[in-house]
C-alpha positions as CSV (number, residue, x, y, z in Angstrom):
1,X,1.2,27.1,8.3
2,X,1.9,23.2,7.9
3,X,2.7,21.5,11.0
4,X,5.1,18.5,11.1
5,X,6.7,15.9,13.2
6,X,9.8,14.4,13.1
7,X,10.7,11.1,14.6
8,X,14.5,9.6,15.2
9,X,16.1,6.9,16.4
10,X,19.7,6.0,16.8
11,X,22.5,5.3,18.8
12,X,23.4,7.5,21.5
13,X,26.3,10.4,20.9
14,X,27.0,13.4,21.8
15,X,25.3,16.4,19.0
16,X,22.2,14.8,18.2
17,X,19.9,17.5,19.1
18,X,21.8,20.1,17.8
19,X,22.5,18.8,14.7
20,X,18.8,18.6,14.2
21,X,18.1,21.6,15.5
22,X,19.9,24.0,13.2
23,X,18.9,21.9,10.6
24,X,15.3,22.8,11.1
25,X,16.3,26.1,12.1
26,X,18.3,26.1,8.0
27,X,15.3,24.9,6.6
28,X,12.9,28.1,8.2
29,X,11.1,25.9,11.0
30,X,10.0,26.7,13.8
31,X,9.9,24.1,16.5
32,X,6.9,24.1,19.0
33,X,7.8,20.7,21.0
34,X,10.1,18.2,21.2
35,X,11.0,15.3,23.3
36,X,14.0,13.0,23.7
37,X,15.3,10.4,25.7
38,X,18.6,8.3,26.1
39,X,18.5,4.8,26.9
40,X,21.4,4.4,29.1
41,X,21.2,0.4,29.1
42,X,20.4,-0.1,25.1
43,X,22.9,2.8,24.1
44,X,19.8,4.5,21.7
45,X,18.6,7.5,21.6
46,X,15.1,8.2,20.7
47,X,13.5,12.0,20.1
48,X,10.3,13.7,18.2
49,X,9.7,17.0,17.5
50,X,6.9,19.1,16.4
51,X,7.5,22.2,14.1
52,X,5.9,24.2,11.7
53,X,6.6,25.9,8.5
54,X,5.0,28.6,6.5
55,X,5.9,27.9,3.2
56,X,6.1,25.2,0.3
57,X,8.7,23.0,2.2
58,X,7.3,19.4,1.4
59,X,8.2,15.7,3.0
60,X,10.7,15.4,0.0
61,X,12.5,18.4,0.3
62,X,13.0,17.9,4.1
63,X,14.0,13.7,3.7
64,X,16.7,14.5,1.2
65,X,18.2,17.6,2.6
66,X,18.5,15.6,6.2
67,X,20.2,12.6,4.4
68,X,23.7,13.9,5.7
69,X,22.6,14.4,9.1
70,X,21.1,10.6,9.5
71,X,24.2,9.7,8.2
72,X,26.2,10.8,9.8
73,X,24.9,9.6,13.1
74,X,23.0,6.4,11.8
75,X,19.7,7.7,12.3
76,X,16.0,5.8,11.4
77,X,14.2,8.8,10.8
78,X,11.0,9.9,9.4
79,X,9.2,13.3,8.7
80,X,4.9,13.4,8.9
81,X,2.6,15.8,7.8
82,X,0.5,16.3,10.9
83,X,-2.5,17.1,8.9
84,X,-2.4,13.8,7.2
85,X,-4.6,11.2,9.6
86,X,-3.1,7.9,9.4
87,X,-5.4,5.0,7.9
88,X,-6.9,2.3,10.6
89,X,-8.1,-1.3,10.5
90,X,-10.1,-2.4,13.3
91,X,-11.3,-5.6,14.5
92,X,-13.9,-6.7,17.0
93,X,-15.5,-9.8,17.7
94,X,-18.5,-10.1,20.1
95,X,-17.7,-7.3,22.4
96,X,-18.4,-4.3,21.4
97,X,-17.3,-1.5,24.0
98,X,-14.0,-0.9,22.3
99,X,-15.3,-0.4,19.0
100,X,-18.4,1.7,20.1
101,X,-15.9,3.7,21.7
102,X,-13.7,4.1,19.0
103,X,-16.3,5.1,16.8
104,X,-17.6,7.7,18.8
105,X,-14.0,9.4,19.4
106,X,-13.5,8.9,15.8
107,X,-17.2,10.9,15.0
108,X,-16.3,13.7,17.1
109,X,-13.1,14.3,16.1
110,X,-11.1,13.1,19.6
111,X,-9.7,10.2,17.7
112,X,-8.4,11.8,14.2
113,X,-8.2,8.8,12.3
114,X,-9.1,7.7,8.8
115,X,-11.0,3.9,9.6
116,X,-10.9,2.3,6.4
117,X,-12.3,-0.8,7.5
118,X,-14.2,-2.8,10.0
119,X,-13.5,-6.4,10.2
120,X,-15.0,-9.0,12.2
121,X,-15.0,-12.7,12.7
122,X,-19.4,-12.5,13.3
123,X,-22.0,-10.3,12.0
124,X,-23.0,-8.6,15.2
125,X,-21.8,-5.1,14.6
126,X,-22.3,-4.5,10.8
127,X,-25.5,-2.6,11.4
128,X,-23.2,-0.1,13.7
129,X,-20.5,0.1,11.3
130,X,-22.7,0.4,8.3
131,X,-24.7,3.5,9.9
132,X,-21.5,5.2,10.4
133,X,-20.9,4.9,6.5
134,X,-17.8,2.6,7.2
135,X,-16.7,-0.6,5.2
136,X,-17.4,-3.8,7.4
137,X,-16.0,-7.0,6.5
138,X,-17.2,-10.6,8.0
139,X,-14.5,-12.9,8.0
140,X,-15.5,-16.2,9.4
141,X,-12.4,-17.7,11.0
142,X,-12.1,-21.5,11.9
143,X,-8.9,-23.8,12.5
144,X,-9.3,-25.3,9.3
145,X,-9.0,-21.8,7.2
146,X,-7.5,-19.4,9.1
147,X,-4.5,-18.7,6.3
148,X,-7.5,-18.2,3.8
149,X,-9.1,-16.2,6.2
150,X,-5.7,-13.9,7.4
151,X,-4.8,-13.7,3.5
152,X,-8.1,-12.2,3.2
153,X,-7.5,-9.9,6.0
154,X,-4.2,-8.8,4.3
155,X,-5.9,-8.3,1.1
156,X,-8.0,-5.8,3.0
157,X,-4.6,-4.0,4.6
158,X,-3.0,-3.9,1.2
159,X,-5.7,-3.0,-1.0
160,X,-6.5,0.3,2.2
161,X,-3.3,1.3,3.0
162,X,-3.5,0.9,6.3
163,X,-1.0,1.1,8.5
164,X,-2.5,0.3,11.6
165,X,-4.5,-2.6,12.8
166,X,-6.7,-2.0,16.2
167,X,-7.9,-5.4,17.7
168,X,-10.9,-4.1,19.7
169,X,-11.8,-7.2,21.4
170,X,-11.0,-8.9,18.6
171,X,-10.9,-12.9,20.2
172,X,-8.4,-14.6,17.3
173,X,-4.9,-15.5,17.5
174,X,-3.3,-13.9,15.1
175,X,-0.3,-16.1,13.2
176,X,3.3,-15.9,13.6
177,X,3.7,-14.7,10.2
178,X,1.3,-11.9,10.5
179,X,2.3,-10.5,13.8
180,X,6.0,-10.7,12.2
181,X,4.5,-9.0,8.9
182,X,2.5,-6.2,10.5
183,X,5.5,-5.8,13.3
184,X,4.6,-2.5,15.3
185,X,1.6,-2.1,13.8
186,X,-1.1,-4.0,15.2
187,X,-2.5,-2.7,18.8
188,X,-4.4,-5.3,21.2
189,X,-6.2,-4.3,24.5
190,X,-7.1,-7.0,27.5
191,X,-7.6,-6.8,30.8
192,X,-4.6,-6.8,32.7
193,X,-5.4,-9.7,34.9
194,X,-3.1,-12.2,33.0
195,X,-1.4,-14.7,33.6
196,X,-3.4,-15.1,36.7
197,X,-6.6,-15.3,35.8
198,X,-7.5,-16.6,32.5
199,X,-10.4,-18.1,30.2
200,X,-13.6,-17.5,29.6
201,X,-14.8,-15.1,32.7
202,X,-11.9,-13.6,34.4
203,X,-13.7,-10.5,36.1
204,X,-15.8,-13.8,37.9
205,X,-12.2,-15.4,38.6
206,X,-11.7,-12.1,40.0
207,X,-14.2,-11.2,41.8
208,X,-14.2,-14.9,43.1
209,X,-10.4,-13.8,44.5
210,X,-11.4,-10.3,46.0
211,X,-9.7,-8.7,43.7
212,X,-9.3,-4.7,44.6
213,X,-7.7,-3.2,41.5
214,X,-9.0,-3.8,37.9
215,X,-7.0,-2.7,34.8
216,X,-6.3,-2.9,31.0
217,X,-2.6,-3.3,29.2
218,X,-2.9,-2.1,25.3
219,X,0.3,-3.6,23.2
220,X,1.7,-4.0,19.9
221,X,0.6,-7.6,19.0
222,X,4.0,-9.9,18.7
223,X,4.1,-14.0,18.1
224,X,4.3,-14.0,21.9
225,X,0.6,-14.1,22.9
226,X,-0.1,-11.2,25.2
227,X,3.3,-10.4,25.7
228,X,4.4,-7.5,23.3
229,X,6.0,-4.4,24.1
230,X,3.4,-2.3,26.4
231,X,2.0,1.0,25.3
232,X,-0.4,2.0,27.8
233,X,-2.1,1.0,31.1
234,X,-4.3,2.0,33.6
235,X,-6.3,0.5,37.0
236,X,-9.2,1.0,38.4
237,X,-10.0,0.3,42.3
238,X,-13.2,-2.0,43.3
239,X,-14.5,-2.7,46.8
240,X,-16.1,-5.9,48.4
241,X,-19.4,-4.5,47.9
242,X,-19.4,-4.6,44.1
243,X,-20.5,-7.5,42.2
244,X,-19.1,-9.5,39.5
245,X,-20.9,-7.6,37.0
246,X,-19.7,-4.1,38.4
247,X,-16.7,-5.4,37.8
248,X,-17.3,-6.3,34.1
249,X,-18.4,-2.7,33.6
250,X,-15.9,-1.1,35.4
251,X,-13.4,-3.5,33.2
252,X,-14.9,-2.3,30.1
253,X,-14.9,1.5,30.9
254,X,-10.8,1.0,31.5
255,X,-9.9,-1.1,28.7
256,X,-11.9,1.7,26.0
257,X,-10.2,4.3,27.9
258,X,-6.6,2.7,27.5
259,X,-7.1,1.1,24.4
260,X,-7.7,4.6,22.8
261,X,-5.0,6.6,24.4
262,X,-2.7,3.9,23.2
263,X,-4.0,4.5,19.9
264,X,-4.0,8.5,20.3
265,X,-0.1,8.0,21.3
266,X,1.0,5.6,17.8
267,X,-1.3,7.9,15.4
268,X,1.1,11.3,16.5
269,X,4.6,9.2,16.1
270,X,5.0,9.2,20.5
271,X,5.5,5.6,20.5
272,X,8.8,3.8,19.7
273,X,10.0,0.2,19.9
274,X,13.0,-0.1,22.8
275,X,13.4,-3.9,22.2
276,X,10.5,-5.6,24.1
277,X,9.8,-2.1,25.9
278,X,8.6,1.1,24.6
279,X,9.4,4.6,24.8
280,X,6.2,7.0,25.3
281,X,6.5,10.4,25.2
282,X,3.7,12.1,26.9
283,X,1.5,14.3,24.8
284,X,2.2,18.2,25.0
285,X,0.1,20.4,27.6
286,X,-3.2,20.7,25.3
287,X,-2.0,17.9,23.2
288,X,-5.8,16.1,23.0
289,X,-7.3,19.6,21.6
290,X,-3.9,20.9,19.6
291,X,-3.0,17.4,18.2
292,X,-6.6,16.7,17.0
293,X,-6.3,19.7,15.0
294,X,-3.1,18.3,14.2
């Protein structure tokens, strides 16, 4: 049994769901999960369908046969073989909590990705990465060599066929050119104090102001720093009795969790760009197990 997912974006109109369901039924496919959203503000329609097929139907055949339906409704669509793991590059600087969390989830199979490289502008995590039998690249970044450094990063992206870059607390601002070239393919994580508390020690600033909620935001990277379409967010409550170091520990935990959930949604094609926002379809019941086996 082969498991596929179909993702569709198109102008909203009548008959889309019926046309998709009829096409899949005609191919002998069995729909196992379906999510859809009609945005009345933008007039856009979004849909993700999971289905299975017991036979020799392949992606080329699915794509070719669906062209007629797609043209009728003006669809942007893609079929995905859910057994194929997305190729991912992780980038990190000197805070390793998100990297270590992702490596653990990857190792136990909770995050079914193919990590094709880890890139850093420091050597701090070389041993950790190499001990996981993963390629490690140290690319130093300065104001003077930034274009050259980004060209090296893009060479690795192209050589590995990476489909997603994860900034796991990579503390360098990417150029507008790279953000545009990799639009919708770079995910970042940061604390949710912005724009109130900026700088090197936002958790200390939050402690001094008596903040009661610590949060994290994961989003797609755009040329507007830390303002890309949001994928996932979460918060944790703190009290007056906790110290600045408690704030940091709790913040790191929520950052790691939020980033992992954002990646999980992206690799399973549950995230759709919708202007400056995203449409994120919920995982189906038992999805963290079923999608892992996908």
